[in-house]
Phi, psi and omega in degrees: 000130180283167177300323177296313177300322182295319178295318180299314180290321176304317181290327179293329179270004187269029177220138182297323177298323180290326176295314176299321175299318183292322178293319178295314178287332175299331185278358185211162180289317176210158187218127180288148180307319181298330178289325175290316179298326182285338183274347184238136179278055179228159177295146183305323180294324177291318180290322175300324181291312177302320179297316179299317179292323178291323179290320181293333175276355181085001183287328179234144176247143175237145176216145179298146177221083188070239184261357181250184177232137172262141176240136177219158179283144170259086184299331181300325182292317182290322175299318175299317180297313176305310183298323181288321178292319176304319173301320178297312181294319176303320183266359181286145174273133179290117184248099176241165175312329181279346182283115186289334183289344182270000000 
């Protein structure tokens, strides 16, 4: 995952409502838009904007289902993000007040 992709996913996950949507979608194979809208105490337009950010980052996929939309999580993107963050942590130098390099 590139730094730009990592930043895009991090930005997408940087809001509590989007984290709630990710948890909601992780619990099922697909979720109709109205199910997402009914689970959050936010305006439909606000939730649509959160879904747009998640889709732009590749975290969520949307597909038409008749007149509605089905949303599903894209676990591979979250796995890549986890691995990229893990790599940073693995290679990080521990910086404490006792560390002379800091």
